[in-house]
Backbone bond lengths (Angstrom), bond angles and torsions (degrees), N, CA, C in turn:
res aa  C-N    CA-C-N  psi(-1)  N-CA   C-N-CA  omega(-1)  CA-C   N-CA-C  phi
1 X - - - 1.464 - - 1.528 108.74 -
2 X 1.321 116.53 128.01 1.465 119.83 -178.46 1.520 110.60 -78.62
3 X 1.331 114.52 146.31 1.464 119.97 -179.62 1.521 109.97 -90.33
4 X 1.319 115.95 152.65 1.462 122.67 -179.66 1.521 108.45 -126.58
5 X 1.331 116.37 124.32 1.455 120.86 -179.90 1.526 109.78 -86.85
6 X 1.324 116.09 129.09 1.465 121.98 179.28 1.521 108.03 -104.30
7 X 1.336 116.74 115.11 1.462 121.42 -176.94 1.520 113.19 -92.97
8 X 1.335 117.40 -17.00 1.459 120.06 -175.85 1.521 110.67 -119.94
9 X 1.310 113.35 161.47 1.466 119.94 -179.19 1.526 110.34 -70.30
10 X 1.332 117.13 135.85 1.456 122.10 178.93 1.528 108.55 -82.47
11 X 1.334 116.71 120.51 1.468 120.70 -179.21 1.529 111.89 -105.65
12 X 1.340 117.30 -24.21 1.461 120.37 176.02 1.530 108.89 -156.95
13 X 1.298 116.36 159.41 1.461 119.84 -179.48 1.532 109.29 -153.98
14 X 1.318 114.72 162.47 1.462 121.69 176.40 1.513 108.56 -144.41
15 X 1.302 116.24 133.77 1.458 121.96 -178.71 1.524 109.08 -85.62
16 X 1.340 116.45 123.79 1.447 120.98 179.01 1.519 109.43 -98.24
17 X 1.300 115.06 133.54 1.464 120.04 -179.25 1.526 109.80 -71.54
18 X 1.331 117.38 153.12 1.477 120.70 -177.98 1.521 113.50 -58.52
19 X 1.332 117.52 -35.99 1.456 120.12 -177.35 1.530 112.77 -91.45
20 X 1.322 116.09 3.64 1.464 119.66 -178.58 1.522 110.06 -86.90
21 X 1.329 116.07 128.88 1.453 121.51 179.16 1.528 110.18 -97.43
22 X 1.305 117.41 148.05 1.462 119.15 177.53 1.529 111.23 -60.86
23 X 1.318 115.69 136.99 1.463 119.94 -179.19 1.522 110.65 -69.10
24 X 1.321 115.58 129.27 1.461 120.14 179.89 1.522 109.93 -82.72
25 X 1.302 117.64 142.77 1.465 120.25 179.24 1.514 111.16 -64.56
26 X 1.343 116.07 145.22 1.459 121.49 -179.65 1.520 110.56 -93.35
27 X 1.324 116.56 144.26 1.457 121.17 -179.06 1.517 112.26 -67.61
28 X 1.335 117.60 -17.99 1.466 120.31 177.35 1.524 111.23 -69.05
29 X 1.315 116.56 -20.87 1.461 120.90 177.05 1.534 108.68 -71.40
30 X 1.354 118.68 127.34 1.477 119.79 -178.68 1.516 113.87 -62.46
31 X 1.334 117.82 -20.43 1.451 121.34 179.27 1.521 112.37 -93.87
32 X 1.322 117.55 16.75 1.457 122.25 -178.67 1.526 109.29 -118.12
33 X 1.321 116.40 140.45 1.463 121.35 177.90 1.521 109.17 -140.80
34 X 1.328 115.94 163.63 1.450 121.51 178.70 1.527 108.30 -103.44
35 X 1.306 116.69 124.43 1.444 122.05 -178.47 1.514 112.79 -78.35
36 X 1.334 115.87 179.97 1.464 121.20 -179.51 1.521 111.69 -65.66
37 X 1.345 116.59 -26.55 1.463 119.91 -179.80 1.521 112.39 -82.56
38 X 1.334 117.01 0.45 1.457 121.00 178.40 1.510 114.31 90.44
39 X 1.318 118.13 -7.97 1.455 121.65 -178.98 1.531 110.29 -87.91
40 X 1.329 114.56 149.73 1.462 119.87 177.58 1.527 109.70 -86.12
41 X 1.317 116.18 147.32 1.461 120.88 -179.48 1.519 109.30 -147.81
42 X 1.305 116.10 156.82 1.456 121.98 179.18 1.524 109.36 -86.70
43 X 1.335 116.03 143.79 1.459 121.51 174.50 1.529 108.46 -72.23
44 X 1.312 115.88 124.62 1.468 120.49 -179.48 1.520 108.87 -85.97
45 X 1.310 115.98 123.79 1.456 121.11 177.48 1.529 109.37 -112.54
46 X 1.323 115.23 156.32 1.464 120.00 -175.64 1.520 110.87 -68.20
47 X 1.329 116.23 128.45 1.470 122.44 173.92 1.522 108.02 -154.55
48 X 1.307 115.41 168.32 1.464 120.27 -172.42 1.515 113.78 -72.31
49 X 1.331 117.87 -8.19 1.462 120.55 178.58 1.526 112.15 -82.60
50 X 1.318 117.80 -15.54 1.462 120.86 -178.38 1.525 109.93 -69.29
51 X 1.311 116.44 127.17 1.453 121.73 -178.18 1.531 110.22 -82.87
52 X 1.316 115.33 149.31 1.462 120.76 -179.99 1.528 109.45 -71.06
53 X 1.350 117.54 125.22 1.470 119.31 176.46 1.523 111.27 -72.94
54 X 1.325 115.95 171.98 1.460 120.24 -178.27 1.525 112.25 -66.44
55 X 1.334 117.33 -32.97 1.462 120.55 -178.16 1.522 110.30 -130.74
56 X 1.334 115.75 136.70 1.454 122.47 176.85 1.529 109.55 -124.61
57 X 1.331 115.72 154.51 1.466 121.22 175.91 1.520 108.45 -86.96
58 X 1.332 116.77 128.10 1.458 119.89 -176.00 1.511 113.74 -126.03
59 X 1.343 116.01 154.64 1.467 123.84 174.64 1.524 107.66 -132.79
60 X 1.330 116.03 135.46 1.464 121.34 -178.42 1.519 109.91 -114.80
61 X 1.337 115.88 133.17 1.452 122.42 -179.31 1.534 109.42 -120.77
62 X 1.323 115.48 141.68 1.465 121.08 -179.41 1.520 109.67 -101.93
63 X 1.344 116.23 131.46 1.460 122.40 175.64 1.524 107.72 -118.27
64 X 1.328 116.40 114.52 1.467 121.66 177.93 1.517 107.86 -119.53
65 X 1.318 116.51 114.18 1.455 121.41 -176.75 1.521 110.29 -111.19
66 X 1.345 117.97 152.04 1.462 120.77 177.42 1.520 113.67 -73.03
67 X 1.349 117.28 -9.12 1.459 120.26 -178.53 1.522 111.98 -91.50
68 X 1.329 116.94 -1.09 1.464 120.69 -179.23 1.522 109.38 -140.04
69 X 1.332 115.77 143.62 1.469 120.67 179.16 1.523 112.29 -77.27
70 X 1.328 116.76 -19.80 1.462 121.29 -175.84 1.521 110.90 -113.90
71 X 1.315 115.72 141.31 1.463 121.12 178.72 1.526 110.52 -79.08
72 X 1.327 115.47 159.36 1.458 122.53 174.45 1.527 107.95 -111.78
73 X 1.317 115.74 139.49 1.463 121.17 179.48 1.529 108.35 -116.99
74 X 1.319 116.00 118.20 1.466 122.19 -176.13 1.524 108.57 -106.96
75 X 1.322 116.40 119.90 1.473 121.88 178.73 1.515 109.20 -113.32
76 X 1.323 116.19 124.58 1.466 122.20 177.65 1.518 107.92 -115.56
77 X 1.329 116.34 120.11 1.468 122.37 178.92 1.526 109.84 -99.19
78 X 1.327 115.34 136.75 1.469 121.57 -177.86 1.520 111.10 -114.00
79 X 1.328 114.71 149.80 1.457 121.40 173.74 1.526 108.10 -110.18
80 X 1.324 117.00 141.12 1.467 121.93 -179.58 1.525 107.99 -101.13
81 X 1.331 116.21 118.62 1.460 122.08 179.61 1.526 110.19 -99.07
82 X 1.328 116.69 146.33 1.468 123.37 178.16 1.530 111.18 53.45
83 X 1.323 116.04 44.68 1.456 121.72 -175.48 1.530 111.26 -61.19
84 X 1.323 115.73 136.65 1.451 121.45 178.16 1.511 114.65 82.70
85 X 1.341 118.08 5.38 1.462 121.45 179.26 1.524 109.27 -118.62
86 X 1.333 115.69 173.42 1.463 120.35 178.30 1.529 111.62 -69.76
87 X 1.322 117.07 -13.51 1.459 121.70 179.73 1.527 112.11 -99.75
88 X 1.320 117.14 16.04 1.466 120.58 -179.70 1.526 110.15 -60.39
89 X 1.311 115.12 134.41 1.457 120.61 -178.46 1.522 109.94 -145.19
90 X 1.313 115.62 140.62 1.463 121.67 178.15 1.517 108.78 -104.77
91 X 1.331 115.78 123.03 1.466 120.87 -176.66 1.523 109.81 -125.04
92 X 1.351 117.66 143.41 1.468 119.45 175.59 1.526 110.45 -67.51
93 X 1.324 115.95 138.50 1.467 120.29 -175.96 1.529 111.97 -116.33
94 X 1.330 117.32 -37.43 1.466 120.17 -178.11 1.517 109.25 -157.66
95 X 1.329 115.75 161.00 1.458 121.76 -179.05 1.526 109.07 -136.62
96 X 1.320 115.95 142.73 1.460 122.29 176.97 1.524 108.46 -130.74
97 X 1.331 116.34 138.05 1.462 122.02 177.65 1.518 107.51 -123.96
98 X 1.327 115.99 125.51 1.456 121.08 -177.63 1.525 110.36 -124.12
99 X 1.328 116.35 136.68 1.457 121.28 178.53 1.526 109.41 -158.13
100 X 1.335 115.27 149.65 1.465 120.09 175.43 1.521 111.96 -77.51
101 X 1.313 116.53 -16.22 1.468 121.23 -178.64 1.529 109.76 -77.16
102 X 1.318 116.95 107.23 1.462 121.71 -177.69 1.522 113.00 -78.66
103 X 1.347 117.69 -6.42 1.461 119.97 178.28 1.521 111.36 -65.24
104 X 1.325 117.10 -26.32 1.459 121.38 -177.43 1.530 112.47 -102.85
105 X 1.325 117.75 11.00 1.467 120.71 -170.44 1.532 112.28 -59.41
106 X 1.343 117.49 -45.82 1.469 120.06 -174.22 1.528 111.78 -64.36
107 X 1.348 116.64 -49.76 1.463 116.95 -176.72 1.523 111.85 -73.57
108 X 1.342 116.92 -23.72 1.467 119.11 175.73 1.527 109.92 -66.24
109 X 1.330 116.81 -46.19 1.472 120.78 179.43 1.524 110.52 -62.43
110 X 1.344 116.29 -45.25 1.464 120.08 -179.36 1.522 111.27 -63.35
111 X 1.328 116.08 -43.21 1.462 119.98 -176.78 1.528 111.68 -67.56
112 X 1.337 117.23 -40.43 1.467 119.38 179.98 1.529 111.16 -64.25
113 X 1.325 116.50 -38.38 1.465 119.04 179.97 1.526 111.52 -68.99
114 X 1.337 116.78 -41.38 1.467 120.14 -178.46 1.526 110.60 -67.97
115 X 1.349 116.85 -47.21 1.463 119.60 -178.60 1.527 110.80 -64.35
116 X 1.335 117.35 -41.03 1.467 120.43 178.02 1.524 110.65 -61.85
117 X 1.343 116.88 -39.37 1.467 120.26 179.00 1.529 111.04 -64.69
118 X 1.345 116.76 -38.58 1.472 120.54 177.62 1.524 110.26 -66.20
119 X 1.329 117.38 -40.99 1.461 121.11 177.80 1.529 110.93 -58.65
120 X 1.334 116.61 -45.79 1.471 121.05 -175.91 1.526 112.10 -73.69
121 X 1.332 116.28 -20.61 1.463 119.70 180.00 1.514 111.29 -66.69
122 X 1.353 115.85 -29.48 1.455 119.96 -179.65 1.514 111.77 88.17
123 X 1.321 115.18 -170.79 1.456 119.77 -178.42 1.525 111.28 77.13
124 X 1.323 115.26 -157.10 1.458 121.03 -178.79 1.524 109.45 -84.54
125 X 1.333 116.30 110.46 1.467 120.78 -179.02 1.529 111.37 -102.82
126 X 1.322 117.08 3.31 1.463 119.92 -175.95 1.522 112.41 -70.68
127 X 1.350 117.67 -16.99 1.463 119.91 179.61 1.529 111.65 -63.48
128 X 1.330 117.08 -21.90 1.463 120.44 179.21 1.518 111.94 -59.13
129 X 1.325 116.31 -33.93 1.469 121.12 -176.51 1.516 110.34 -60.58
130 X 1.329 117.32 -52.77 1.467 120.56 -177.65 1.520 111.68 -67.61
131 X 1.329 117.34 -34.94 1.465 120.10 179.61 1.528 111.10 -64.97
132 X 1.327 117.12 -42.45 1.462 120.73 -179.28 1.521 111.46 -73.14
133 X 1.333 117.27 -38.84 1.469 120.98 -178.80 1.519 111.79 -67.91
134 X 1.324 117.82 -17.13 1.463 121.77 -178.48 1.531 112.80 -89.87
135 X 1.338 117.89 3.26 1.472 121.30 -179.72 1.526 109.12 -86.04
136 X 1.346 116.98 126.75 1.458 122.72 -178.84 1.529 109.98 -113.72
137 X 1.315 115.31 139.80 1.455 121.66 177.01 1.530 108.55 -83.04
138 X 1.340 119.21 124.90 1.472 120.52 -179.93 1.527 112.96 -62.86
139 X 1.328 117.89 -20.99 1.469 120.67 177.98 1.523 112.14 -84.52
140 X 1.330 116.50 -4.00 1.461 120.73 -179.57 1.511 111.46 104.78
141 X 1.331 115.72 155.70 1.454 120.65 -179.93 1.516 111.91 -91.84
142 X 1.321 115.73 -154.17 1.468 120.73 -177.87 1.522 108.73 -153.23
143 X 1.326 115.05 164.17 1.461 121.90 -179.90 1.516 109.75 -100.92
144 X 1.327 115.75 132.85 1.451 121.45 174.46 1.525 109.67 -81.95
145 X 1.344 117.57 158.26 1.460 119.44 171.36 1.532 110.00 -59.10
146 X 1.309 116.26 128.65 1.460 120.32 -175.71 1.514 112.77 107.92
147 X 1.356 116.27 -9.63 1.459 119.26 173.33 1.511 116.06 94.78
148 X 1.344 119.17 15.52 1.458 120.68 178.62 1.520 109.82 -95.30
149 X 1.335 116.24 130.75 1.461 121.04 -177.54 1.522 110.64 -88.83
150 X 1.334 115.47 134.17 1.452 122.32 176.79 1.534 108.42 -115.75
151 X 1.333 118.38 119.73 1.466 120.11 -177.97 1.525 114.13 -71.14
152 X 1.342 118.06 -18.53 1.467 120.90 -179.97 1.524 109.37 -169.65
153 X 1.337 115.52 168.81 1.465 120.34 175.27 1.530 110.07 -66.44
154 X 1.343 116.67 -37.10 1.467 120.47 178.71 1.528 110.39 -62.37
155 X 1.347 115.93 -39.08 1.467 119.55 178.77 1.525 110.92 -63.50
156 X 1.340 116.71 -38.89 1.464 118.83 178.32 1.520 110.63 -67.78
157 X 1.329 117.24 -32.79 1.464 120.22 174.52 1.530 110.09 -63.25
158 X 1.343 116.53 -37.14 1.462 120.39 175.65 1.516 111.85 -63.19
159 X 1.347 116.91 -38.29 1.463 120.86 177.44 1.529 110.70 -65.81
160 X 1.332 117.19 -36.68 1.471 120.94 178.23 1.529 110.41 -64.58
161 X 1.335 116.55 -45.27 1.466 120.37 179.12 1.526 109.86 -64.37
162 X 1.340 117.24 -38.28 1.463 120.71 177.33 1.529 110.71 -61.48
163 X 1.328 116.63 -44.67 1.462 120.90 178.92 1.529 110.66 -60.91
164 X 1.333 116.44 -39.82 1.470 119.88 -178.91 1.527 111.11 -69.63
165 X 1.332 117.50 -42.05 1.462 120.33 179.56 1.521 111.04 -65.58
166 X 1.323 117.21 -32.80 1.465 119.99 174.83 1.523 110.85 -67.71
167 X 1.326 116.76 -37.08 1.459 120.69 -178.79 1.527 111.67 -65.63
168 X 1.341 117.43 -38.83 1.465 120.15 -177.33 1.526 112.18 -90.34
169 X 1.333 117.34 -1.56 1.454 120.08 173.26 1.509 116.46 94.92
170 X 1.330 119.29 6.70 1.464 120.57 178.42 1.524 111.97 -82.48
171 X 1.316 117.07 -22.58 1.467 122.18 176.98 1.519 109.18 -124.40
172 X 1.316 116.04 142.66 1.455 120.62 177.30 1.535 108.98 -88.58
173 X 1.318 118.08 130.42 1.471 119.77 179.51 1.525 111.13 -58.07
174 X 1.325 114.80 134.33 1.460 120.26 -179.68 1.523 108.69 -83.66
175 X 1.314 116.89 125.53 1.462 120.65 -179.41 1.511 111.49 -147.32
176 X 1.312 116.29 175.41 1.450 122.00 179.86 1.525 109.91 -88.61
177 X 1.340 115.49 151.67 1.461 118.00 174.56 1.527 109.48 -77.11
178 X 1.328 116.87 -179.94 1.469 121.64 -173.69 1.522 111.53 -61.36
179 X 1.328 117.69 -43.74 1.467 121.53 -176.70 1.531 110.81 -69.87
180 X 1.328 116.63 -41.97 1.464 119.95 178.52 1.525 111.20 -64.19
181 X 1.347 116.12 -41.86 1.460 119.93 -179.82 1.526 110.80 -65.05
182 X 1.343 117.24 -37.60 1.462 121.04 178.59 1.519 110.75 -64.37
183 X 1.336 116.73 -42.48 1.460 120.88 179.11 1.520 111.50 -64.32
184 X 1.334 116.36 -42.49 1.465 120.55 179.07 1.521 110.92 -63.67
185 X 1.336 116.89 -42.17 1.470 120.52 179.31 1.531 111.32 -63.20
186 X 1.345 116.68 -40.44 1.469 120.11 178.65 1.524 111.32 -64.47
187 X 1.337 116.45 -43.80 1.463 120.07 -179.69 1.529 111.06 -66.47
188 X 1.317 116.28 -36.67 1.473 119.61 178.90 1.529 110.68 -67.29
189 X 1.334 116.54 -43.53 1.461 120.11 178.55 1.521 111.02 -62.74
190 X 1.338 116.24 -39.08 1.467 120.38 178.57 1.527 111.00 -65.06
191 X 1.321 116.48 -41.93 1.459 120.73 179.61 1.527 111.50 -66.23
192 X 1.352 116.67 -43.36 1.460 120.07 -179.53 1.528 111.32 -65.17
193 X 1.347 116.68 -37.14 1.461 119.62 177.42 1.526 110.85 -64.43
194 X 1.340 116.40 -39.93 1.461 120.67 178.36 1.530 110.82 -65.82
195 X 1.338 115.94 -38.58 1.467 119.90 179.23 1.524 111.56 -66.93
196 X 1.337 116.58 -36.15 1.467 119.77 178.68 1.521 111.33 -63.73
197 X 1.338 115.90 -38.90 1.465 119.82 177.93 1.527 111.01 -64.72
198 X 1.329 115.74 -42.75 1.463 119.92 179.48 1.524 110.90 -66.11
199 X 1.323 116.40 -40.05 1.466 120.14 -179.38 1.525 110.66 -66.24
200 X 1.352 116.37 -39.69 1.458 119.20 179.49 1.516 111.21 -64.11
201 X 1.333 115.41 -34.47 1.464 119.23 179.58 1.525 111.34 -75.67
202 X 1.353 115.55 -35.20 1.464 119.31 -176.53 1.524 112.28 -76.23
203 X 1.350 117.23 -27.01 1.460 119.48 179.74 1.534 109.64 -80.30
204 X 1.305 116.66 76.44 1.464 122.39 -175.99 1.522 109.80 -104.12
205 X 1.337 115.24 150.15 1.464 120.50 176.96 1.520 111.20 -86.77
206 X 1.301 117.37 -2.26 1.455 121.95 -176.51 1.524 110.45 -102.64
207 X 1.329 117.57 161.32 1.464 121.03 -175.95 1.524 112.52 -58.36
208 X 1.344 114.55 148.13 1.461 120.03 178.64 1.532 109.74 -66.13
209 X 1.307 116.33 136.94 1.454 121.17 -179.10 1.509 114.05 92.74
210 X 1.355 117.52 1.99 1.463 120.70 179.01 1.520 110.25 -66.23
211 X 1.318 115.99 144.70 1.454 121.89 -178.19 1.522 111.17 -89.76
212 X 1.340 115.11 166.79 1.458 120.74 -177.93 1.526 110.27 -79.90
213 X 1.328 115.03 132.17 1.467 120.68 178.57 1.528 109.31 -83.25
214 X 1.320 116.67 130.65 1.465 121.41 -179.15 1.522 112.21 -74.17
215 X 1.317 117.23 -15.84 1.458 121.19 -177.57 1.523 112.25 -91.00
216 X 1.340 117.10 -49.88 1.481 120.14 -177.28 1.525 113.03 -107.81
217 X 1.348 116.83 1.27 1.480 121.99 178.18 1.517 112.28 56.06
218 X 1.322 116.93 41.82 1.461 122.97 177.96 1.523 109.02 -122.52
219 X 1.336 115.78 138.16 1.459 119.39 178.15 1.521 108.82 -76.90
220 X 1.347 115.95 79.37 1.467 120.40 -174.76 1.523 112.60 -141.29
221 X 1.332 117.66 12.63 1.456 120.91 -177.59 1.525 109.65 -88.57
222 X 1.343 117.03 120.87 1.461 122.81 179.69 1.533 108.72 -131.72
223 X 1.311 114.88 166.02 1.459 120.85 177.83 1.523 109.37 -83.89
224 X 1.347 115.86 120.06 1.468 121.46 177.95 1.528 109.14 -132.50
225 X 1.316 115.63 122.96 1.470 122.07 179.12 1.517 111.76 53.06
226 X 1.335 114.59 40.35 1.458 119.62 177.37 1.503 114.33 76.77
227 X 1.344 118.68 14.20 1.464 121.82 -177.50 1.523 109.47 -138.52
228 X 1.330 118.15 137.56 1.452 123.15 177.53 1.523 109.63 -72.15
229 X 1.320 116.40 115.61 1.466 121.06 -174.97 1.521 109.90 -127.84
230 X 1.321 116.66 139.85 1.468 121.58 178.14 1.527 108.87 -87.83
231 X 1.314 115.43 125.43 1.464 120.14 179.85 1.505 112.62 -80.17
232 X 1.331 117.85 -8.29 1.461 121.23 -179.28 1.535 112.34 -92.55
233 X 1.331 116.52 -48.97 1.469 119.84 -177.12 1.524 113.96 -112.70
234 X 1.346 115.76 -6.84 1.453 119.59 177.98 1.508 114.65 84.10
235 X 1.321 118.76 1.30 1.460 120.38 179.71 1.514 110.40 -63.09
236 X 1.328 115.82 136.70 1.457 120.94 -177.27 1.515 110.26 -135.43
237 X 1.312 116.76 144.34 1.456 121.19 177.76 1.509 112.01 -71.98
238 X 1.340 115.36 -18.40 1.464 119.74 -179.01 1.530 112.23 -89.08
239 X 1.310 117.56 0.24 1.459 120.14 177.83 1.508 112.78 85.94
């Protein structure tokens, strides 16, 4: 007879008779489906009782901030539930944050344990994104390349988790509707056209600060030998 190790406290029990078979789930139950082999099975949902499998699917994200000399590497491992069925779902299971900067070691360890515990608890874990993005650094935030402001390193970690949840389908990507996108595209095209005109005017072959010539309408009039002279057409106030 094989032995069974019990890791948790027994709170209730029921004696099953030798001739009693386990009750099969009914298809009328919304959490029940019929597999390819014809047998009925329960839909497995994320909860803290699910044991970690030997292998998980992971994604690693790099966070490089101007407030630190060392980058942070965030790895989020996912577990696949109901694999091979129509109810297959990918859920975050654990998170790891690695950095050479030991100044953040304590809160990194605490944060990874708390977030991993929330992931394993199951249910709606998307609230973590807004909670983390709302954290502000009292010393001030920083600007990312591209012009996006980050109020803190924790907030950027929230953006990373948001990006990952969107990738696995737990969050819907936030975007503009058709009319908003059309308006933004029109305003961008208008701005770029205006910038091209300014750039064409600013890229002059004449010295910076040259005045506009009344004869050839070119910004090329400079002071030469005590007389305002146009470097484009040669017009001079001195004749």
